[in-house]
N, C-alpha and C positions, 0 to 999 in steps of 0.2 A: 317474488319478482323480478324483473330483467333491472338489470344493472346497466349505467348510462355506459354510451356506447367504448369509452374511452375508462372507464372506472374500471380501476382493480380490488377496489376496497367494498365492500358491501353497501347498500343504498344506506342500511341506517347508521351509517358512518356520515354521509355527506353533508348531514345538519352541520358536522363539525366545522365544514369549508368556512363557513361563516364567522365564525371565531376564531380564525388565523392571527395569529401576531402578524403585527405591523411591521411592513418590513420598508425601510428606504424608496429600494427601488424593487417597484413591482415587476416589471419587464424588459426583457432585453433591449438595447438599442438595435434598432431597427432599420438604419439608416448608413446603406454603404457609398462612400466617395468611388469616384473616377477610378481612382489607383486600388481602392481595394476589391474592386468588381475586376481589372486587368489581372491581379494577383489569381483569383480565382479562376479565369479564363483559362489560365496555365500554358503547357505546351505538350506538344505532343504526343507525351511521354506519360500524360493523364492530369487529372486534376489535383489539387492540393489537399492534404486533407484539412483542412479550416474551412472547406467545404460543408462538411455535415454539421460547422456551428453555423451555416446561415441558410438552412433553406425555406424557409420563409421568403427570406430576400430577393435569393436566387428565382422563385415564383414570384414576387413583386418585381422583379427588372426583368422579367424575362429572358434570364440568361439559358442559352440553348445549352438542353442536357450532351448533344454530341458534341466534341472537341472541335471547337472551329479549324478548317482548314485542313482537317484530316481527314482522307477520302473514308466513307463505309462500305463495303463492299459485302456481295450477297452471294451463294451458291446453293444453289435446291441439288441435296446431295441425293436423295433420296426419298423411297415411296413405302408406306405402309396402307395394307387394307384392313378395313373394319367394317363393322355392319353397323346400320344405323340402327335409332330407337324405334324404327317402324319393323325391324326384323326383317327387311325385304330387300331394300337398297343396299348395297356395298358401297361404301366413300374410300376416297383418297386423302393419305393422310401423308403431306410433304415433309422432309426435313430440310430447314435452311441453317445453313451454316453463314455468320456472319463475321466480318474482321472488321476492326476497328481501332486503327493503330497496334498497341503490342496486347488486346485484348480482343479474346474469339470466344465465340458463346452459340449456342443452337438452340432454336425455335422450334417447335412445331405445329403447324398450319394444315388447315383445311382450305378447301378450294371457295369455300364459303368466307372465309376469313378475308382471303384478297378482294372479295368483290366487294366485302364491308368496308375494306380499308380503301378501294377504288372510289365507290358512292361516297364518304366520309370527306373525302379530299377534294373530289368536284364540288361537292355541296359548301366547303369551306370555302373554297374558292370562290364560287359565286357570293357567298356571303360579303366576304372583303371586298369584292368587285363593286358590289352594287351597295353598300351601307357606308357611306363618306363618313366614317367616324374616326378619329383620331388616332383613337388606341389601334386600328388598324393597318396606319400610314406603313409600318414597318413591314407587314407581312404584304402589301400592295407592291413596296418596292423588291421585297423576293417575289413577288409573283410578275414581273416585271422580265425576268431572267429566264422564264419558263416560256417554252413555247406556245404557240398560240393552243394548239390541241393537248391536253395530257396524253400519256403513253396509253395505247393502248392494253386494256389487259387480255383481249385475244391474241395480241400479237397483228404483226401486218402480214398480206398475203404469202409474201416471199417466208418469211419464218415459220409460217403455219405450213406452208409445204417442206420447209427443212429440220426443222425443230421438235422435238417432241413437247409436250406439255411442260416438262420441267424446266426444259430452256427457254422456252416463252416465258414463263413466269420469273425465271431468275433475268432476265434479260427486263422482262415491264418495272420488276423490285430495283435493281443496279440504273435504269433509266431516270427511277423516281428519286433516287437517296442523291443523285447528282445535281440536283435540284435544292437551291436552302429552305424555299419555301416547305416543299412536301418533306425533306427529312427533318422539320422541326415542326412540323402538325404534330400535334397529341394523337392523332389517330394512327401515324405513321411508329410515332414512341412508343404506343401501345403494343402494335403490332410486332416491333421489335423487341418490346419487353425491356426496356431503358428508361433510367427513373434517374435523379440527378446523384445516386451512388454508386452507379454503375461502372464509371472511370474514373472513382478514386482511387489512384495507384498504390495508398498504404493499406488499402482493402483487400487487397491480395485480387486475385482473378474478378472477371467481370459476375459469375456464378449463375445464379439461377433466379428470375423476378417475374412476377405476372402480379394480376390481381387474382383476390380470393375472399371469399367471406368466412371471418373468424367467429368464435363462438366465445362469450364473456367467460369469466372464471376460469376454474381449472386450476388456480394458485396452490401451492401447496405450503401454505402460510397461515396458521392459526387463523381464523376469522374473517378470510379472505374468501370466502366459497359460500356461494346461497347454499341454504342450506336443502333445498328440493333438488329431485333429479328430474323432473319430468320439462319438456321442451318450452313450456309457459316462464319458466324459472331461467331460460338465457334471452341472449340476444343477439344476434347476426348482423356483423357492421362489415361493410364492403371496405378492404384493406388490400394495401399493395404489400406484397410478401417480397423481401428480398432474402437470400441466402447465401454465404461467403463461407469461407476455408474454414471459419471457428467459431461462425453464429450464425442465426437467421434474428429477421428482426421484419415487423411490418411496419407502416405508416400511413398517416392520410394524406394519400399523394398531392391532391388538390391543396392542403393548406400546409404542406412541405414540415409536417410534426411526424416525429417518432413517438410511436404509442406502444412499443414494447422492443426486448430486445430478450434474445433468449439461446444463454451460450453455451456450447456443446460441451458436454461433461461426461463421465462414467455410466452415469444414467440415461443417455441420449438414445433416444430410440424412436422408430417410426413404424408406425404401425394404422395398416388400411382395411377399413371396412365398418358395417354396422355394429359389427361387436363389441369393437372398441371406441366407435365414436357417437353413437344413436344416431347415425346419422345417415343417408344414402349420398354415396359418392366423398366419406369422411374420412379424412386423413389425421392421426392422433401424434402428435409431435411431443415426446416429453425429455426433460433432465430434471434434474435436482428439485426446482423450483416451482414446476409445473407442466399440468399437461393442458398443450395446445389443439384446440380442435379446430380445424378449418376445413373448408365444402368446397366439394370443387363441381364441373357441370357435369361431368361424366367417368363413369370407372376407369376409363382410357387415361382420362388426365389425372384422376385419383393416382394410379399406381403411375404413372411417369413422373409425377412429384416426388413420391415416396423415392421412386429407381434414382431420382436426380440428385434430392435432398443427400441420402447415404451415398451415394460417389462423392457428390462435394466434400463430405466429411470423413470420407474414411483414411483420408491420410492426417488426419485434425489428430495431434498428438493426446490432446486433452479427454478423449475418448475414452482411453486406457488410466487403470490408476499405475502411478509410476511409482519408480523406487522408494521405498519407505513409507509407502501408501499416499505417497503426494499428489500433487493435480499435475506440477512440470517435471518435466523431463532432465538429466542432467546434460548440460549445455555445454557443447565442446568449444574451444577457443575462443574463450570470454575475456575481454578486457576487463581486469578487476582490480580493486586497489582497497586497500584496510586504513583503517586510519585507529590510532590510539589517542583519546582524548578528542575535546571537540573544536580543539582551535583550528587545526588544516581543515578536519572536516567539516565546520561552518565555512570556512574561506572558499573550499571547492565548493561548496554547495551553493554560494551566491555568485561563484563564477558560473557554472552551471545555470542556475536561475535567471543569468541576465544572456544567457544563450538562447532561451525558449521562443519559439516560434507561434506554439498552437496551442499547448496545454500544459499545465502544471496541476501536477496532482499531489495532495498532504494529506497524511491521517496521523494522528499523535493523539496518545493519552493526557496529554498537554500542551497547548499551543499558546507562548506569549508573544501576543504581536509586536510587541515593542524592545524585542529582543533583536542586538546587533549583532550581526555575520561577521564582520571584520571589525577587529579591536588594537589598539585603544580608537575610538572612537572621536572624529573631528568634527563629523556634520552627521546629516542625517541618511546618509546614501545608502548605507549597508543596512539599515533599519530593518525587519522582516517587512512590515506593513508599506514599509516606503519601497521596497522592490517591488512586492506584488503589486501594489500599485500600479507602479511603472509598469510593468508587463501587462497589468489589463488593460490601461489605456492603451497601449500598442497593438492590442486586441489580443491578446494570449486568454483563452480561458482557464481560470484558475478554480480547481473543483477542492476544497477541506472539507475532510471527514473526523470531527472530535467526538474524542469520550464524553458522553454526559453523564457526567459524576453524580451521586446521591448527594446533594448539598449539605446535610446534614454532616456526614460521613468526611467529605472531603472539601478544601477551600478552593481548588484550582480554579474555578469560576469559568466554564467553557462560555458562558451566556456573554461575561465581558469578551473573550476572543470572538465567538462569534459574530457579536454585535459591529466592534471594533471594526473585524476585515468585512462585513457585508455593506457598510455605511461607508465604502471607499470608491467603488466601483463595482455596474453592473454586471463586468465578468468574473467579479469574484462568487462565487458559491458556496454557502458553509452548511452542511447538515450535521447534527447530533445526535446522535444513537447509543444505547435504547434509552426508550419511555422506558422506564421500570416498571410500573406498575401493569401499564396495558400488556405491555410484553414479558411479564413474569419471569424478568430480569432483576433479580435486587442485587446481586453479590459480585456477578461479574462484570467486567471492564475490556475495553477494545484498548488494548496496552500495546500495539504494533506502533512503529513508529518508522516511516517510507516517507520518501519525496520520489515524482516521476517525472521526466521531462522529455515530454513529445513521447512519452512512450518508445523513449531510445535509452535514456540513462537515466538509471535510478538507484538512490541513496536507499541501503536498509541498515538498522541495528540498534542500539540502546540509546541514541540519542535524540531527546524529543527538542524540537524547539524552543525551548522556552527557557526561564530564567534560572538562573546558577548550574546549567549544565557546559559551559565554554568554560575551558581549563587547559593547561597544558603542561607537558613534565615537570616544571617548575613546584607547582601545585602551592600555591601562593595563601598564605594564610592572611595576609592584610594589602588592603589597598586604600590608601587615603589620596595618592592621585595628590599633583602639584596644585591642581582646583579644587577649593572643597564646596564650594556650591556651582550648580549650575542652571543659567538662567533657561527658564520655563519661557516659551513663546506658545500661546495657543491659535494653530491654522483653525477659521469656520469657514465651512463649507455655504456657499451662497445656498439661500433661499428662495423659495419660489411653488410656481401652481407645476402641475404635469406636465411635462415639455415634450414636445413631437416626437422625441425619441423614446418615449415610453417610461422616462424614467420618474416617479413622483419625489419631488423634494419637500422634506418634510417641513411641517410648520413651524413658524419661530421658536416657539416653545420646545421644539425637539429637536433643534438645528445640530447636525452631527460635528462636532470640534476632535480635532486631531492634536496631541498636545506634542509639539516639537520642543526638543531641547538644543539652546545655543551652546554646544559643543567648543566653540573654539578654544587652542590650548589646552583641552582636556588630556589626559594622560591615564583616567581611571580606567581600568579592566571591565570593573563590575559598577555598572551605576544603579541607583536605586536598589528595587526590589530582586535584580541580578546578584546581589551582593549577600548571601545567605547562610544560615546556620540553622537548619531548618529541625536539630533535635533541640537546639535551645529556643526556638522560638519559629513555628512554624509560617509559610506566608499568609497574610489577611491584607485587605484593601486591595489585591490586585488591578482595581481599577485605576489605584493612584503610583502606576508602574515606576514613575524617578522618586520617590519617597523611601526612603532606606526603611527595612523592616526590622533592622536592629541596628543599634550604634558601632560603628565601625571605627570607632578610635578604644572600645572598649571590649567588644567582642570578636574572635579570628573567625575567617569564614570557613565556611567546612569544602575542602575542596573535592572535585568531583571526578573519577576516574570512570571513562567509557569507553567503549571499540563499536565501530562502524563501517560500514563497508559501503563503495559506489560500486558497481556493474551497468556494460550496456549491452546494446543487441537483443539476441534473442530473451535473456536471462531477464532484461527489462524490462521487456515486453509480457515475460511472464508475473512480474511484480505489479505492472500496470494493471493485465488483467484481474489479479487478485483485488485490486484498487475497485476497479469497474466492477467486478461480481459485486461486491460491497456496497457500492454509490447504487446501481440499479435495484438491489435488495432493499434497499434503506427508502429508495424512492416509492416503490410499491409497499412497503409497510407500514409508513410514516403520513396518514392524511394531507399536512403541511406541506410534503413537498412532490406533491401531485402535480401542482401546477407546471405551465412551460416555462418557468422562470427554472425551473429545476431539470434540466436535459436527461435524456438517457444518453450513457456514454457507449464509445464502441471501441472494442480492440481492435487494435494495428494489426495486420497480418504478418506472420512469422516471415513473410518471403520476403518482407523489405526490410527485415531486422537488422542486416549487416550494413545497410547503407547508413553510416553514421554521420551526422551533421557536424557532430565535435566530441571530444573527448576528454576525459579528464585527465588531466597532465599528471604523469607515474603509475599509470595504468599498465598492469600486465595479465599475460593470457593464460588462462588455468580451466579447467571444467569446473562449472558452478549450476548448482541444484537450488531453486528458491523453494523453500520450504513454510510451514504455517502449521498451526493450530487453528481449527475453525469450526464451530457448530453453527446446527439450524440456524440458531438464534443470533448470531451473528453475521452469518452469511450466506445462510441459508444450503449451506453442504457442510461436512463432517471429516473432519482430518487431524491425524495426531503425528505428522511425518517429522518434525523436531521431536519429538521424543524418539521414534523409532531412529532416526541417525545420531543422535545423542548413543544409545544402548549399541548400537552396532558398531558405531568409530569406537566405545570403549572396550566391547569383546572383543574387535577384530587389532586394536591396538597391538605393536609388539613390544614396545621399548617406554613408552611413557604419554600418561596425557596431562596435561595442564587446563584447568578451570581456573574461569576468573567470574564470580557471578553475583549479584545481589542476594542472592537466595539461595540458603543448601537444606532443601526440606526433601528427606526422601525415603528409603528404605520401606519397601510395601510390609503390610503386616496384615497378610491375607483378608483385605477387604476391610478393614475396622477405621483403620482413620489416615494413611498413606497410600496411595496406588502406583504414584511412579516409580519406577524400577532402574533407574539409574545408580541409587546408593548400591542397591543389589549387585548389578553389572561391577560396579568399584569391585565389591568383595569378591565376587568370583572372578576377576581379574588379578586382583593382588593372589589371592589361595591357589590359583595357577600356576602365577611366577616362582611362589613359595614353593608349591610342591614339586616343579621341575626343577628347582635351584636355579632361576635365571632372573637376572637384575629387569628390576621395574619399577618405574616411579610415578607418582601420583602427587601433583601438585595442584592446592585448591586454595584460593586468595577470596575472602571472602568480607563484607564490612566488620568490622569490629562492633559495631552497634547498629540494628536495625534503624531505618529510615523514617522514625516517627517522633514527633516532640515529646520529651519527657524529661526531668530530671532523676539522672543516673546515681546522683549521689545518696536516694534515697530509693533506691532501685528501679527507677523508668517507671516510666507510664504503663497500663496495662497493655499495650499494644507493644511495647518494647518486650516486655516479659514474654506474650505471646510466643513471639518470633523468634526470641532467643528458645524458650521450652523446646519449642518443633526442633530446631539446629541443634541443638544439644544431643536430643534424641536422635537426630538423625547421625552426628559425629562419635557420643561415646558415653550415652547414658541410657538405659532400656536394653532389654534382651534382646532390640531389633536394629541398634546403632552397628555404624561401621566396627570399630573396635572390640565391640561384644563379638561380635561376627567372625573375628578374627581372634581370637582366643586361643586358637590351637597353636599360633605362632608367637606366644608369651611376648612378651618386649623386643620382638623383631621386628613388629609392626613398622616403629620407627624410621626403618629402614626402605620401605615401600611408600610410606604416605606423609603429608607435610602439609599441616593447616595453620594459615600465616592471614593476618588484616594488616594493614597499610597505616601506619602512622608519619608526621612528619612536625617541624617545631619551629617558631621565627619568635621576633621581637616585636612586640605592640606596643605602641605609646612608653618604651623605654622598661618595659616586662616582658620576660619571656613567656610564651606561651608555646601550646600545643593545642592537637587537634588531629583525631583520626582523618583519615581520605576516605570518603565513600566511595565504595566499589559499587559500580551500578551496571558495569558489564554482564552481558553475558556470551561466555565465551567457553569453548573447547579448543585445544590444539594438541594435535597426538601426531607422534611420530616426527616432525620434521615435515611433513609432506599434505597433511588437510588440516582443515580448520572450521568452525563454526562461528558465525557473528548474526546475532539477531536481539529481539527484543523479549524472549524467553528466560525466565526465571527457570533455576532448579524447582521447583515445585508442582502440586498439584493444578493450583488453577493455570500456569502457565503452560503444563505439558499434556496433560490430559486430554486438549482440546474440545469438549465439551462444556468449557468453563473461560478464561480470558482466550480473546482472538489473538496470534502473536505473528510475527512474521521475521525470519531466520534464511540466511546464507551458508550452503555446505560449499565449502571448496578446497577443491584437490587440483596439488600441481601436477602438472601433465608433463613437465619437465624435471631434470636433476641437475643438480650440482654435487660437487665433491664436499664433504662436511666430514664429523667424526661424529662417531656415536658408541659408546660402552668402550673406547678407547682403540676402537678399528674404523677404519676408513667405512663411510658410508653414504648414500647417496641421496640429497634430501632434495625437496622442493623448495627453490628459491623464494617462491613468497610467502610460505608458511614458515621456512628458516626465517627469516628477516623478521617476521612479526613476533616470533618466540622470541629472539635476541633483541627486540625491540622493549619487550615486557619486561627480560630479565634483568639487561642492562638498568633501565631505571631501578628495578625493584631493588637488586643488591647492589645497588652503587657503584657499578661498571662504567656507565657514560661520565663520570666524574674521576674515574680510577681505572685508567688502561691495565694494569696490573692483575685486575681480576678477568678471569679467562671463565669465559659461558659456550664456548663453541661447543663441548659435548654435555647435555642437558643430563645424562645419567651418572656419570662419574661420579663417585664417591667424594673428590676434590669440590665439587658443584656444591651436591647434594649437601654432605656435612658440615664441611669449612669454609662455605662459601653462602648458601643459603638458609641454611639451620643454624649455623652460628651466627650469622648477620641478626637474624630472627629473634633468637636467644639475648644475644647482646644487646638489640635494641631494647627489646623489650624491659630486661634489668634497668639501662639506663633510662627510660623514659618511667618507669615507676618510680626509681631513686629519686628522681629531679622534681615529677610532677606528682606522684599518687596517683598513677590515671588510673583509670576507669574504663573496662572491665577489667579484672586482675587476677590471677592464679590463686592468691593468699586470702581471696575475700570470698569465701564458702557459705554465710549467711548475713541474715539483715544485721545482727550485733555485730559482728566481724565487720561490716560495711559500714555501720555509724562509725566504730570506731580508727576504722581507717580514712575515712572523710575528715574526719576530726584532728587528722596526725598535720603537721607543720611542714610545707612544703620547703625542701631545697633552694625552690625558683625564687621563694620569696624569703627566707631567710639569708642566704647565700647568693647571690644572684652571680657572680664573678666563679665563685666554685662551681655553679651549675652547667656557666655556660663553659669551663673547661671540659664538664663530664659529656656534657652534650657533642663535643667534636669528635670523639671514639665514636658516636653513630655511623653507620654505615648505611646507607641507601634508606629504603621505605619501611621494610619490612617486619613488623613484631610478630611471633608465635599468639596466635589465637588462644585464650584463655580456655582451656577446657574444664578448670574446675570453678570459675567463675560460679558464686550461689547455687552449688550443687548441693544441698541441705536443703535445700527452698523448693516450695512448688511456685514455680513461675506461670503458671496458667492463670487466666484472669479468675476474679471470684465470682460467682455464679448471679452474686446480686448487682453485679456491674454491668455496663452497656456491653464490653467487651468478652465478658463472660456470656450473656446471654444469645448472642448470634452462633450460628452452627460454625461448629469447627472447621469445615471446608474454609471459610473467609482468612484463614492462618493460615491452610497449607495448602 
C-alpha cells in the first residue's frame, strides 16, 4: 500500500504514533514579534540563517521571498529548439539569467510559461481588485503603484519593430519585476524558481529549485521500505525541490515544511530514465541512505535537472572519500585550541554558548543537565540547563542527541536528561538513539562528545557535559568547601491549558519542577553527584542531582583527566554536518521523531565558513581534519577514519608517540578476538627503530584500573577483571602482546616503550588518602608536530567503525618553531609542542619544579632519569605508604588477600608516611604488569559478564 505523503516509515508502524510519549511541548512557538520579523527581513546581503527555523511563520505572515529593496533583473540570454510531443511542431526554450543582489541563477522557460504567468497575474489582479477582503488589503496597496495596464506580453509596436522576441520578453519580465505586486505574486515566484530558502546567505548560492513529483520510499534502512515494487505500492506527492552546494531537500511549499534532506556523500549519484526509476521522465538521486525518485514533465526537463544537480554538486568535497577514508578533507588555516582537563574547556564552552545566535548542537554519551560550567558556582547562571534555557528563550534552536543506554547495564539515566531539558522550552529538542531491540543494536553506543554553535565553532573530544568530568591540573581528592549544605529551591513552572503559541502546559500532577540551589557563599567545586568515585560506587538516583552519591568526608573523589579541542570555520562546519547527518537519520528511523516538533536540519555552506562571528580566545591556526567512526546503524554510512589516522601517524612517526587513553586493547590475532591494528603498528615501528639502531620512544598513559564499580581488594568486579585481561593481553601477556612480539630485543624494549598510570594523594578528615587519577583521554601526539584528540578509545569498539560511533580531530601544525629532538635542533609545531609540554610538565612534576627539563622528549635524561625514574619511585612510595592496588607484588588471589591484610604506614605512622610522600614527583606510576598474572581474569561463563559476547569488552 502507499505510504502517507510525508511518511518514511512503513504504514504498518503508523499506529505507533498514537502511543507516543507525552511531551510538555508538542509544537514550536509560532508567533513572531515585529522585532523578530525585522531580523528575518535582513539586509541586501541575504536572509539570516534563522529563516529556516520559521518557514511556517514566514508563510503565515506573508513575508516576501525576495529581499525587500533589492532589485531583481533578468536577461534572456539564449534559445534552444525542441520538438513538441506531437513531433510536428518545433518549440523554443528560453534561457533566463536572473540577478538578485549577490545571487545569480538560471531558469529555462517556454513561451507558454510566459503566457501562463501573464494570465495568472492578470487574474490575481482582478481578484484582489474586486474582492474587498481584508486579507487582500496589502495586495491592493501594492497594485496602486502599478500602472493601469499591465505590460503587454507582445511588447509595444516600437519594441516589436526594433527587438527580437527574446528582447521584448526580457523587457516584459523586467517591467513586471519593478512592481511589488507582480514580483511578490506566487505565480511570479514559481516562474522565477524562488522560495523562502533561495536567498539565505549561509546556505550558499541560490542553487536549483522547482516543483517536482517525488515518489515515496527508497530509504536504505531496514524496515523503511515497502515490500512491493509495483507502482501501486508507491505514492506520488507534489513537492518543491531545492538543490544547494552540499545537499538537496524537498518541502511542502504551501505549509512551509521541510519533508526530507539528502546530503551529498561518496555514493551520491544521479540517474535518468525508466531503467533506473520505473517511470517515464524519472530521475533517481542516490546517496548512502536513500534512492530518491522524482518525476519530471518531459525528457528534456529530466536531463536538465540531472545536469544542474551534478553541476551544483561537482565542487562538493563530500562526494569523495577523503584522506584516511574520512568524510571531510583536511582544512588548512583552521583556528583551533586544545584543552587538558575540563576546567578551561567548560569555561570556554560556556562563553561560546552565550554567543549562540541560531543553533546549538550537542551530542554526548552522557549529559547531566545540572552540571556547572564555571566553578565554584555562587549562583545558577552557568548551570548547563540554565544556559540552554536562556538561549532557547532568545530564539536559539537547541538540538541534543543522547545515547539511549540499556538501563540494566548502565545507570546514566538519559531519560532524566531528556525530560529535564525538554521541559524547559519548545526550542530545546532532545533525541535518544538507538532503540536497541528494534534497531538490533544491543551492545554498541553513541560514544562521541561534541558541541557545535551556529555551525561556526565546535568542541570535540573526550569530555561529556556530565558529572565528574570537571577537573584541573591539581586533581583534588577532597572538596569539603566552606559550606557543608546548600539550600534547595524548587522552581515550578506555571500550569494551564494549551496556549496560542502551541505549547501544551502539563496537568497539575505532571507539573515540571526545576531544582535550583541557593549557592550564596559556596566554595565547593563539585556539588552533589558531581563529587564522585565511581569505582567505589557508581552513580545512582541521578534525578536527585544535588544529593551526594558518596560520603565526601570519608571517601576521596576520583580525579578525571581528559582532553578536548575547539575548532572554527570549515572544520566546525564538518563537525556540524556530522551531527546533522545523525539527527536527520534518527528522525527518519524513529517514528516518535517524525512529527514537526523535531525538524530536519540543514548544513550551512562552506563558502561562508570563514565569516566568524566570534572565536575562542587563545586559538591558533593549523591544518585540521575531522575524523569519525560510523556505521549504518549509527549514522547511515560507514567509516573508520580514526583508526586509519592512528595507524598512519604511528607508522610515519620519526621520533616518538605519546598515547593517553582510557583503554589500551589492541594487537590483532587473525580475526579471533581483536581486530584493530594499533598495537601492531606500535610493534612494527619499535622493531624498525631497533633494527635501524635509531632512538624512538613510545609513551603510554592509561588508567590504573578500568572505570567500573568493584572492590579491587577482592580482585575487583567481573567487568574490571575483563578489561584488565584484554589490557594485559595487549601489553605483556600472551603471544600477541606487544612485549611478546618484541622478544628479539630481549630486555632492550625498556629503551623504547613505557606504560604508566597516574596517582595522587591528599589529606581527608586528618587522614592520608590516595586515589588513582582516572585517565579518560583519547589522545595521540607524535613528533611535536601533530596530534589526535577525540572520543575514540584504543579498542575495537571505538576504532572499527561498525561498533560505537566516535568523533575526533587530527591536527597538524603548519608553522614551525625552533626546538630540540634527540639532542639536535628541531623544527616543532607550536600547538603540538605546547600540548606535549603541558602533558609532560604535570605528569613528571616539572610544573612545580622548574629544574626538570622536558624540552627534548626522546633524550635519555628525560626518558630514563625523569619519566621512568619518577614512575618507579612514585609507585614504590605509594605501595609502601598505602599498600596500593594494583601492584606488581600481587600475582594471585592468595597474595592479594595477604597483601590487603597488611597494615598501612599511613595508618600506623602518619607522620612518617607524610615524610615518605614528600619524595613523590609528579603523578606518574608504572603500570603494574605482573598484577594477578597467575590468574585467569576473564569473567566466569556462569556470570552475567561471562555470558555476553567478548566484543562487548574489546
